[in-house]
C-alpha positions as CSV (number, residue, x, y, z in Angstrom):
1,I,4.3,-14.3,-4.1
2,L,2.3,-16.3,-1.5
3,F,1.0,-19.8,-2.4
4,Q,-1.7,-21.0,-0.1
5,L,-3.1,-24.5,0.2
6,S,-6.1,-25.3,2.3
7,M,-7.3,-28.9,2.7
8,P,-10.4,-29.5,4.8
9,L,-10.5,-32.9,6.6
10,P,-13.4,-35.1,5.7
11,F,-15.3,-35.0,8.9
12,P,-17.2,-32.5,11.0
13,V,-16.3,-31.3,14.5
14,Q,-19.1,-31.7,17.0
15,E,-19.9,-28.5,18.9
16,S,-19.3,-30.3,22.2
17,A,-15.8,-31.3,21.0
18,M,-14.6,-27.9,19.7
19,A,-12.4,-27.0,22.7
20,D,-10.8,-30.5,22.9
21,T,-10.2,-30.5,19.2
22,A,-8.6,-27.0,19.3
23,L,-6.2,-28.2,22.1
24,L,-5.2,-31.3,20.1
25,L,-4.6,-29.2,16.9
26,H,-2.4,-26.8,18.8
27,T,-0.3,-29.7,20.1
28,L,-0.2,-31.5,16.7
29,N,1.0,-28.3,15.1
30,L,4.2,-28.6,17.1
31,L,5.0,-31.7,15.0
32,V,4.3,-30.2,11.6
33,P,7.3,-28.5,10.1
34,V,5.3,-26.7,7.4
35,G,1.7,-25.6,7.6
36,Q,-0.8,-25.9,10.4
37,F,-4.1,-27.4,11.4
38,I,-6.8,-24.8,12.0
39,L,-10.3,-25.1,13.4
40,S,-13.1,-23.3,11.8
41,E,-15.7,-23.1,14.6
42,Q,-18.3,-21.5,12.3
43,E,-18.2,-24.3,9.8
44,G,-17.3,-27.1,12.2
45,L,-14.3,-28.1,10.2
46,V,-10.6,-28.9,10.6
47,V,-8.5,-27.5,7.8
48,F,-4.8,-28.1,7.0
49,R,-3.3,-24.9,5.7
50,A,0.1,-24.2,4.3
51,I,1.4,-20.9,3.0
52,L,4.6,-20.9,1.0
53,T,6.4,-17.8,-0.1
54,H,8.2,-17.7,-3.4
55,T,10.2,-14.9,-4.9
56,D,9.2,-15.6,-8.5
57,Y,5.7,-15.0,-9.9
58,D,6.2,-17.9,-12.2
59,L,5.9,-20.9,-9.8
60,A,7.4,-24.1,-11.2
61,P,4.7,-26.8,-11.6
62,S,7.0,-29.2,-9.7
63,L,6.9,-26.9,-6.6
64,V,3.1,-26.8,-6.8
65,V,2.8,-30.5,-7.1
66,E,5.3,-31.1,-4.2
67,A,3.3,-28.6,-2.0
68,I,0.1,-30.4,-2.7
69,H,1.7,-33.8,-1.9
70,M,3.0,-32.4,1.4
71,A,-0.4,-31.0,2.4
72,R,-2.1,-34.3,1.5
73,Y,0.5,-36.2,3.5
74,F,0.0,-34.2,6.7
75,A,-3.8,-34.2,6.4
76,T,-4.0,-37.9,5.9
77,Q,-1.4,-38.8,8.6
78,F,-3.1,-36.7,11.3
79,A,-6.7,-37.2,10.3
80,T,-7.0,-40.5,12.1
81,L,-5.7,-38.8,15.3
82,I,-8.0,-35.8,15.0
83,E,-11.3,-37.5,14.0
84,P,-12.1,-39.4,17.2
85,V,-11.5,-36.1,19.2
86,A,-13.6,-34.1,16.8
87,E,-16.4,-36.7,17.1
88,G,-16.2,-36.5,20.9
89,K,-15.2,-40.2,21.2
90,T,-12.0,-39.4,23.1
91,G,-10.1,-36.5,24.5
92,H,-7.0,-34.7,23.3
93,L,-5.0,-35.9,26.4
94,Q,-5.6,-39.6,25.4
95,I,-4.3,-39.0,21.9
96,I,-1.2,-37.2,23.2
97,A,-0.6,-39.9,25.8
98,A,-0.8,-42.6,23.0
99,L,1.6,-40.6,20.8
100,I,4.1,-40.3,23.7
101,E,3.8,-44.0,24.4
102,Q,4.6,-44.7,20.7
103,G,7.8,-42.6,21.1
104,V,6.7,-39.3,19.7
105,Q,8.8,-36.5,21.3
106,F,6.9,-33.3,22.3
107,P,8.4,-30.2,23.8
108,T,8.7,-30.6,27.6
109,I,5.6,-28.5,28.5
110,V,3.4,-30.8,26.5
111,S,4.9,-34.0,27.8
112,K,4.1,-33.0,31.4
113,L,0.3,-33.1,30.6
């Protein structure tokens, strides 16, 4: 069975900021162990989506609650990084540079940007 969670972030993505937002989401997805941020260009939204597989059709309520908490955690932790890029106030490279300065480790290809 597949259990999918989708959580839209509470701000729109400006049309002029779509490409920069997509680049930031791609980079941030390298830090997220489960799920991913996706950009819906048609709706102008960023969505955190997680798909979990389970072998039993009767999902334990505790598993569902834990998955919801996990999705909420990632959405709220990363929203403050994504929003200024989505609004066109800053670029993805500035956010990545600030994260690296704070000690966040990215794969080598990203850290060379």
